[in-house]
C-alpha positions in Angstrom: -0.1 -0.2 0.1 1.2 3.4 -0.6 0.8 6.9 0.9 -1.0 9.6 -1.0 0.5 13.4 -0.8 -1.9 13.8 2.3 0.1 11.2 3.8 -3.3 8.8 3.4 -2.9 5.3 2.5 -3.7 4.6 -1.3 -4.2 1.0 -2.4 -5.9 -0.8 -5.1 -9.3 -0.9 -2.9 -9.1 2.5 -1.8 -11.9 4.9 -2.6 -9.6 6.8 -5.1 -11.6 7.7 -8.4 -9.5 6.8 -12.1 -9.7 7.8 -15.6 -9.3 5.2 -18.4 -6.7 7.3 -20.7 -5.4 6.4 -24.0 -2.5 7.5 -26.1 -2.5 7.8 -29.6 -1.2 4.3 -30.3 -4.3 2.9 -28.8 -2.8 1.6 -25.8 -4.6 2.1 -22.7 -3.8 3.1 -18.9 -5.8 4.2 -16.2 -4.7 7.7 -14.3 -5.6 8.9 -10.9 -8.8 11.4 -11.3 -7.5 15.7 -10.6 -3.7 14.9 -12.1 -2.7 16.5 -15.2 -2.3 13.8 -17.8 0.8 13.2 -19.3 1.7 14.2 -22.6 0.3 12.1 -25.5 -2.6 10.9 -23.4 -6.1 11.5 -23.3 -9.0 10.5 -21.1 -10.6 7.9 -23.0 -14.4 8.5 -20.9 -14.9 6.2 -18.2 -14.3 7.4 -14.7 -14.4 5.1 -11.7 -12.8 3.0 -9.0 -9.8 1.3 -10.2 -11.3 -2.0 -10.3 -13.9 -0.6 -12.8 -11.4 0.9 -15.1 -9.0 -2.1 -15.5 -12.5 -4.1 -16.0 -13.3 -1.4 -19.0 -9.9 -2.0 -20.3 -10.2 -5.9 -20.3 -13.2 -5.3 -22.8 -11.6 -2.6 -24.6 -8.5 -3.4 -25.3 -8.5 -6.5 -27.4 -5.6 -6.0 -29.5 -2.5 -4.7 -27.6 -0.4 -4.0 -30.5 0.2 -0.5 -30.9 -1.7 1.3 -33.6 1.5 2.1 -36.1 2.2 -1.6 -35.8 -1.4 -2.5 -36.8 -1.4 -0.3 -39.7 2.2 -1.3 -41.2 1.1 -5.4 -41.0 -2.3 -4.0 -42.7 -0.3 -2.9 -45.6 1.8 -5.6 -46.0 1.4 -8.7 -48.3 1.6 -11.0 -45.9 
């Protein structure tokens, strides 16, 4: 269990609110709500508990390959 900036304990079962975020390569992650998103990452729309966000990612991120690789392979004669 980690300690948050205010000294509170933050763990997977905490009441923290997260966002599902996605980058330009269509890779997903979660980010604590209220914090500025890192460059290149965009809020995907879902906001909820850590578990809710991770469950959503399990459903929507079905192809782990980066977008650039998928595009390259789609244009290749295999």
